[in-house]
C-alpha positions, 0 to 999 in steps of 0.5 A: 501529452501533446500532438507528438504522442506516439503509439499508446499501449496498455497493460495490466500488471498481474501477480504473475508479472510480479513474480517473474520480475522478482525472479529477474531482479532479486527484489522480493519485497512483500509490498509487491508479492504479498497481499497480506503484508501489503494491506498494512502498508501505506499503499494498502495493496500490492504495487508494481515494482517501479523498475519493472514499470520503467523497463516495460516503458523502455521495452515499448520505446525500443519496440517502436524506434531505434534510439541511443540513450545517454541518460534518463530521469524517472519520477515515480509519482503514484503507485501502480496497483496490480490489475490496473489498466496502465497506459503508456505514451511517448512524446517525441517532441519532449522526448518523454514517456508517461504511464497513466492510470485513469488519466492520472500520471503515475510515472514520468521518464525524461530521456536524453538521446546520445549521438554515440552509437556504442554505449552498451556492455553485454556482460554485467560483470557484477558478482552473482550471489544467492540471497534469502529473499528476506529484505533488510529491516533498517532503521533510518536513524541508525543509517550513517552517511556513506553507508556501503551497500554490496553491489551484486546481481542476485536475479536470474538473467534468463528472464530478461528476454522473456520480459523485455525482448526488444529492450534486451536485444537492443541494449544487451542482457548485461545492461538490462540486468544492471537496470533490474538490479536497481530494484533490488538495491532499494527493495531488499537492501536499503531502505529494504522492507519498508521502502518506496521508490521516489526517483531515479537518474541513470547515466549510460555508457560508463565503463566502471571497473570498480562497483559501489553503492553508497548512501550519500544523503539521509533526511529523517524529517522527510524519511528520504535517502539518496544513494549513489550507484556505480555499476559496470556500464551505468551510474545512477542516483536513487532517491527512496523513502522509508515507509512508515511502519504498520500500526499495532495496538498496544497489548492489553497489559499495557493498556490496562494502566489507563483503561482497566477501570472501565466497566463494560461487563454487559457488552457482547460485541460483534466487531466487523473488521477487528483484526487491526485498527479501530476494530482491534482497539475496540476489542481490547478496550471491551476486554479491559472492561470485562466485556466479550467480543467476536472479531471478524477478519477477511484475510488477516487471520494471523493478526486476528489470532494475535488479538485473540491471544492477547485478550485471552491471555489477559483473562477476557473472552474473544473469539474470531471468525473469517468474514468477507462482507462482499462475498459471504452471506450476511443474511445467515449471520447469527447475531443473537449472542450479541448486543452491539455491532461495530462496523469497520469493514473498509477498502483502502481509502484513496484520493482521486486527483482527477477533476472527474468523478471516479465511478469505479472508485465510488462503486468500491466504497458503495459496496462496503459503506452502503450495500453491505452495511445496510444488509448487516444493519437490517440483520441487526434490527431483526435480531434486536441488537441494542446499538450499531456503531458505524464510523463516519469521517471528519472528511465530510465536514472538511470536504477535501476535493481529492476524496469526493467519492469517499465523501459521497458514499459515507454521506449516503451511509449516514443517511441510512443510519438516520433513517433506521434510527427513526424506524427501529429500536436499534440505536445507530451511532455514526460519529465523524471521527478525526484522523486516527493513527491506523494503517488507513492514515499511514503517510510519508510526511508526519500527520497530526493523528489521534490515538485510536484507544483514546478516541474509541473509549469515549464512544464505547462509554457513550454506548 
């Protein structure tokens, strides 16, 4: 950041901050407000509105110095999550702002200052409307170039001074409302629900009498679109991604065509983390083979009920139970009705691009893959479970540098399995699975992912 870095500040964006910005901007996209929805996205948890992080950066800038901005370029490099420590710093030599988390750059803002002293407009002049707070669900392949988006402001401008007092005093409430509206365009209109901000260029000092928003470029291979915005006092170019959709397991009736010949009638499975992903696949496969299961969920009760309903409608047995492996008592679990345990409890797996080892990230993995797993493993041994499935990862063989914390935790878990196999009658199975098509592996760019049912059917059979 250089010797000219000035006045570093920190902030922890909270759920309350998210709600206030949604009211101000009109951007109610669930990836910012609903942990339940966000868990099935590429981020895995709620992320801070990109435009909110930009406006907070400018608020810090205008608190420190008086500056007239001609244009800015904003690049959103990594998502910022709720309750992370965000560090703001301004480099006067480069005229740039950086937001970092754990030393990793998340947002970069380059500024060009103007010699003019009067670039401002104090009334945004956009049509003021009320919306349903439900984002559009647009399919990129059906989006035509020059697709027009309605220019309006649907937030509540009274929050401008509350959120950004120095910025609003300096630029005027109308201009700050226009900037906030750039969040609603992407989060609610196009791409809408399945969106992710990439970058933003803003030219200030415009006096546009005609307001418009148009899609001017769409690249389906990269899931990328570009929008051109003409607002009362700014022109903007927005780049945004279409996020990949959540992954859902096919219905039992659909899977039956391929897997109904399996014989799993002796299986009575306790599946930790069975409301989606590999756990849901295992529950349905066991049902197709005539076995029964109990699937646990942490927050995804609705998903778990859908899995249960599908299995029960097919004619098989599935029960559900809420279980937070980090908070609920594992020692009180009754595993006596079961002969198998499958352990799919996991946080969102994240990369670490820093060269230093992230102890906080490792601690989170350790809680799931070591501490709580070992407690459940010992309970399984005490209650004479026949087999215990603990999935490991091909990452251990590939050793990608960005996942060193994850690899260390999984290696430790594998060693626990090896040890328990020598001292107990419970058989611990810990294969290093390939990358599978689940919510954990959602990606903007296409990946070569394996089908969850195809992979897991082999292991159920082996058990």
